[in-house]
N, CA, C and O atoms as a DFTB+ gen file, in Angstrom:
340 C
 N C O
     1  1     310.890      85.666     213.453
     2  2     309.562      86.176     213.113
     3  2     308.650      85.868     214.299
     4  3     308.511      84.717     214.712
     5  1     308.036      86.915     214.834
     6  2     307.135      86.701     215.954
     7  2     305.736      86.340     215.471
     8  3     305.478      86.293     214.269
     9  1     304.852      86.088     216.403
    10  2     303.496      85.611     216.084
    11  2     302.723      86.629     215.229
    12  3     302.053      86.248     214.269
    13  1     302.814      87.905     215.573
    14  2     302.092      88.946     214.835
    15  2     302.588      89.028     213.383
    16  3     301.787      89.186     212.462
    17  1     303.891      88.924     213.185
    18  2     304.441      88.957     211.832
    19  2     303.987      87.745     211.017
    20  3     303.688      87.872     209.830
    21  1     303.935      86.561     211.655
    22  2     303.463      85.362     210.962
    23  2     302.008      85.523     210.545
    24  3     301.637      85.180     209.423
    25  1     301.178      86.052     211.460
    26  2     299.766      86.254     211.125
    27  2     299.598      87.240     209.977
    28  3     298.782      87.026     209.081
    29  1     300.376      88.326     210.007
    30  2     300.312      89.314     208.935
    31  2     300.759      88.705     207.602
    32  3     300.177      88.992     206.556
    33  1     301.801      87.858     207.650
    34  2     302.284      87.209     206.434
    35  2     301.228      86.271     205.857
    36  3     301.062      86.193     204.640
    37  1     300.515      85.562     206.727
    38  2     299.452      84.669     206.272
    39  2     298.320      85.471     205.652
    40  3     297.796      85.097     204.603
    41  1     297.941      86.570     206.292
    42  2     296.877      87.429     205.742
    43  2     297.283      88.007     204.388
    44  3     296.477      88.035     203.458
    45  1     298.531      88.469     204.274
    46  2     299.016      89.008     203.006
    47  2     298.994      87.949     201.924
    48  3     298.584      88.216     200.795
    49  1     299.429      86.756     202.261
    50  2     299.459      85.678     201.273
    51  2     298.057      85.297     200.827
    52  3     297.836      85.004     199.651
    53  1     297.102      85.299     201.763
    54  2     295.727      84.951     201.401
    55  2     295.117      86.029     200.524
    56  3     294.443      85.709     199.544
    57  1     295.334      87.297     200.847
    58  2     294.750      88.355     200.027
    59  2     295.465      88.469     198.685
    60  3     294.840      88.798     197.676
    61  1     296.771      88.200     198.665
    62  2     297.536      88.284     197.427
    63  2     297.267      87.078     196.526
    64  3     297.369      87.181     195.303
    65  1     296.927      85.946     197.121
    66  2     296.733      84.725     196.366
    67  2     295.549      84.773     195.431
    68  3     295.406      83.887     194.588
    69  1     294.696      85.770     195.545
    70  2     293.502      85.890     194.700
    71  2     293.902      86.292     193.276
    72  3     293.250      85.878     192.317
    73  1     294.937      87.074     193.128
    74  2     295.357      87.546     191.812
    75  2     296.246      86.506     191.144
    76  3     297.052      85.842     191.795
    77  1     296.083      86.383     189.849
    78  2     296.935      85.492     189.050
    79  2     297.859      86.364     188.192
    80  3     297.596      87.555     188.028
    81  1     298.923      85.796     187.649
    82  2     299.810      86.608     186.803
    83  2     299.088      87.274     185.632
    84  3     299.531      88.312     185.140
    85  1     297.993      86.692     185.192
    86  2     297.223      87.316     184.107
    87  2     296.560      88.629     184.558
    88  3     296.229      89.481     183.734
    89  1     296.371      88.778     185.880
    90  2     295.714      89.972     186.424
    91  2     296.682      91.133     186.690
    92  3     296.234      92.259     186.904
    93  1     297.992      90.882     186.680
    94  2     298.963      91.926     186.981
    95  2     298.935      92.972     185.873
    96  3     299.043      92.639     184.693
    97  1     298.792      94.222     186.253
    98  2     298.847      95.308     185.272
    99  2     300.238      95.943     185.308
   100  3     300.909      96.042     184.281
   101  1     300.660      96.370     186.493
   102  2     301.972      96.987     186.675
   103  2     302.217      97.089     188.178
   104  3     301.430      96.586     188.980
   105  1     303.285      97.727     188.541
   106  2     303.587      97.974     189.942
   107  2     304.359      99.288     190.039
   108  3     304.968      99.744     189.071
   109  1     304.320      99.878     191.220
   110  2     305.062     101.095     191.489
   111  2     306.034     100.820     192.631
   112  3     305.659     100.230     193.644
   113  1     307.277     101.246     192.467
   114  2     308.282     101.072     193.507
   115  2     308.002     102.052     194.643
   116  3     307.989     103.265     194.435
   117  1     307.782     101.529     195.823
   118  2     307.534     102.376     196.994
   119  2     308.871     102.712     197.655
   120  3     309.034     103.789     198.229
   121  1     309.824     101.784     197.570
   122  2     311.165     101.975     198.099
   123  2     312.166     101.638     196.992
   124  3     311.843     100.859     196.095
   125  1     313.366     102.205     197.037
   126  2     314.371     101.870     196.031
   127  2     314.684     100.377     196.087
   128  3     314.791      99.799     197.169
   129  1     314.833      99.753     194.905
   130  2     315.108      98.323     194.862
   131  2     315.811      97.956     193.564
   132  3     315.883      98.760     192.635
   133  1     316.325      96.741     193.512
   134  2     316.960      96.228     192.302
   135  2     316.369      94.863     191.991
   136  3     316.207      94.023     192.876
   137  1     316.048      94.656     190.715
   138  2     315.513      93.362     190.269
   139  2     316.325      92.950     189.057
   140  3     316.337      93.643     188.039
   141  1     317.002      91.819     189.172
   142  2     317.807      91.328     188.064
   143  2     318.891      92.296     187.624
   144  3     319.197      92.370     186.434
   145  1     319.472      93.030     188.541
   146  2     320.524      93.971     188.215
   147  2     320.037      95.335     187.750
   148  3     320.842      96.239     187.524
   149  1     318.726      95.489     187.604
   150  2     318.144      96.767     187.181
   151  2     317.651      97.509     188.430
   152  3     316.875      96.966     189.216
   153  1     318.100      98.727     188.599
   154  2     317.707      99.510     189.779
   155  2     316.458     100.326     189.472
   156  3     316.305     100.887     188.387
   157  1     315.568     100.374     190.464
   158  2     314.350     101.163     190.361
   159  2     314.320     102.151     191.496
   160  3     314.502     101.773     192.653
   161  1     314.090     103.423     191.183
   162  2     313.961     104.454     192.210
   163  2     312.541     104.486     192.727
   164  3     311.627     103.932     192.115
   165  1     312.366     105.137     193.855
   166  2     311.023     105.305     194.415
   167  2     310.142     106.018     193.390
   168  3     310.528     107.041     192.826
   169  1     308.950     105.459     193.158
   170  2     308.029     106.044     192.205
   171  2     308.158     105.484     190.791
   172  3     307.331     105.779     189.928
   173  1     309.198     104.670     190.550
   174  2     309.378     104.069     189.231
   175  2     308.273     103.040     188.968
   176  3     307.719     102.438     189.888
   177  1     307.979     102.866     187.698
   178  2     306.953     101.898     187.308
   179  2     307.617     100.615     186.844
   180  3     308.589     100.647     186.089
   181  1     307.090      99.488     187.297
   182  2     307.571      98.178     186.882
   183  2     306.531      97.604     185.919
   184  3     305.335      97.611     186.210
   185  1     306.988      97.119     184.795
   186  2     306.079      96.623     183.766
   187  2     305.521      95.252     184.144
   188  3     306.038      94.575     185.033
   189  1     304.481      94.872     183.466
   190  2     303.845      93.564     183.674
   191  2     304.830      92.444     183.370
   192  3     304.835      91.422     184.057
   193  1     305.667      92.624     182.345
   194  2     306.641      91.592     181.958
   195  2     307.617      91.302     183.096
   196  3     307.975      90.147     183.325
   197  1     308.044      92.327     183.801
   198  2     308.960      92.147     184.930
   199  2     308.266      91.368     186.037
   200  3     308.859      90.465     186.629
   201  1     307.015      91.710     186.320
   202  2     306.278      91.055     187.385
   203  2     306.011      89.591     187.084
   204  3     306.132      88.745     187.970
   205  1     305.654      89.285     185.861
   206  2     305.354      87.910     185.472
   207  2     306.621      87.051     185.505
   208  3     306.555      85.858     185.802
   209  1     307.770      87.655     185.200
   210  2     309.031      86.914     185.194
   211  2     309.539      86.599     186.605
   212  3     310.355      85.694     186.780
   213  1     309.068      87.330     187.598
   214  2     309.533      87.121     188.979
   215  2     308.918      85.862     189.571
   216  3     307.813      85.461     189.207
   217  1     309.648      85.254     190.482
   218  2     309.118      84.117     191.229
   219  2     307.982      84.611     192.125
   220  3     308.132      85.643     192.780
   221  1     306.853      83.905     192.171
   222  2     305.707      84.357     192.981
   223  2     306.063      84.616     194.445
   224  3     305.552      85.554     195.055
   225  1     306.921      83.801     194.991
   226  2     307.327      83.966     196.400
   227  2     308.062      85.303     196.592
   228  3     307.838      85.993     197.586
   229  1     308.935      85.666     195.649
   230  2     309.660      86.929     195.745
   231  2     308.713      88.113     195.577
   232  3     308.837      89.116     196.279
   233  1     307.777      87.997     194.655
   234  2     306.806      89.064     194.434
   235  2     305.950      89.292     195.686
   236  3     305.718      90.431     196.092
   237  1     305.490      88.198     196.284
   238  2     304.712      88.320     197.538
   239  2     305.516      89.001     198.626
   240  3     304.992      89.843     199.355
   241  1     306.786      88.643     198.739
   242  2     307.654      89.242     199.761
   243  2     307.821      90.746     199.526
   244  3     307.797      91.534     200.471
   245  1     307.990      91.135     198.259
   246  2     308.168      92.557     197.962
   247  2     306.905      93.364     198.267
   248  3     306.989      94.502     198.729
   249  1     305.749      92.781     198.009
   250  2     304.485      93.448     198.322
   251  2     304.298      93.506     199.837
   252  3     303.945      94.550     200.386
   253  1     304.537      92.377     200.508
   254  2     304.319      92.308     201.962
   255  2     305.261      93.244     202.716
   256  3     304.882      93.796     203.749
   257  1     306.479      93.428     202.216
   258  2     307.454      94.295     202.883
   259  2     307.456      95.715     202.345
   260  3     308.384      96.483     202.601
   261  1     306.410      96.064     201.596
   262  2     306.189      97.433     201.125
   263  2     307.324      97.956     200.236
   264  3     307.686      99.130     200.314
   265  1     307.878      97.087     199.398
   266  2     308.842      97.554     198.394
   267  2     308.120      97.994     197.121
   268  3     308.529      98.951     196.463
   269  1     307.044      97.288     196.783
   270  2     306.275      97.650     195.590
   271  2     304.785      97.677     195.907
   272  3     304.309      97.012     196.827
   273  1     304.074      98.459     195.125
   274  2     302.603      98.499     195.214
   275  2     302.098      97.883     193.904
   276  3     302.313      98.424     192.819
   277  1     301.435      96.761     194.034
   278  2     300.980      96.007     192.872
   279  2     299.649      96.542     192.387
   280  3     298.734      96.764     193.180
   281  1     299.541      96.749     191.080
   282  2     298.293      97.204     190.471
   283  2     297.672      96.014     189.724
   284  3     298.300      95.404     188.858
   285  1     296.436      95.709     190.082
   286  2     295.733      94.563     189.515
   287  2     294.711      95.050     188.506
   288  3     294.009      96.032     188.745
   289  1     294.633      94.365     187.387
   290  2     293.609      94.635     186.382
   291  2     292.881      93.318     186.141
   292  3     293.409      92.412     185.496
   293  1     291.684      93.228     186.658
   294  2     290.913      91.981     186.539
   295  2     290.472      91.772     185.114
   296  3     289.916      92.669     184.481
   297  1     290.722      90.588     184.619
   298  2     290.263      90.197     183.291
   299  2     288.984      89.383     183.470
   300  3     288.992      88.338     184.120
   301  1     287.912      89.859     182.904
   302  2     286.640      89.142     183.030
   303  2     286.486      88.178     181.876
   304  3     286.929      88.442     180.758
   305  1     285.853      87.062     182.166
   306  2     285.615      86.101     181.101
   307  2     284.551      86.636     180.160
   308  3     283.731      87.456     180.573
   309  1     284.538      86.193     178.899
   310  2     283.563      86.707     177.937
   311  2     282.108      86.439     178.345
   312  3     281.213      87.181     177.940
   313  1     281.869      85.415     179.121
   314  2     280.518      85.062     179.526
   315  2     280.092      85.721     180.837
   316  3     278.974      85.489     181.299
   317  1     280.951      86.531     181.444
   318  2     280.674      87.086     182.744
   319  2     279.497      88.068     182.724
   320  3     278.775      88.184     183.715
   321  1     279.299      88.770     181.609
   322  2     278.260      89.773     181.547
   323  2     276.984      89.281     180.834
   324  3     276.056      90.062     180.625
   325  1     276.939      88.051     180.479
   326  2     275.749      87.514     179.802
   327  2     274.626      87.318     180.812
   328  3     274.849      86.841     181.925
   329  1     273.450      87.683     180.418
   330  2     272.281      87.497     181.269
   331  2     271.562      86.220     180.869
   332  3     271.455      85.888     179.689
   333  1     271.091      85.538     181.845
   334  2     270.292      84.328     181.557
   335  2     268.886      84.703     181.211
   336  3     268.323      85.634     181.787
   337  1     268.300      83.976     180.255
   338  2     266.912      84.307     179.869
   339  2     265.918      83.968     180.967
   340  3     264.718      84.183     180.802
């Protein structure tokens, strides 16, 4: 791994680290892949359950290497929209 690849990996990890498993909505396979013996074709949808079951390190690697496109759905806390008097 050269210097540029290491820097890109650090940037990907920092930007990816913001999302938690609770925020994962789904993912789309950008390249053909297999997870746990199940094959996914390009364009296939991966459910939230599959993403949550994966090791975070493996998920980051798949996103960083453009195997999947992760879809995030931010969950807001109930007090996020409350206005102070």
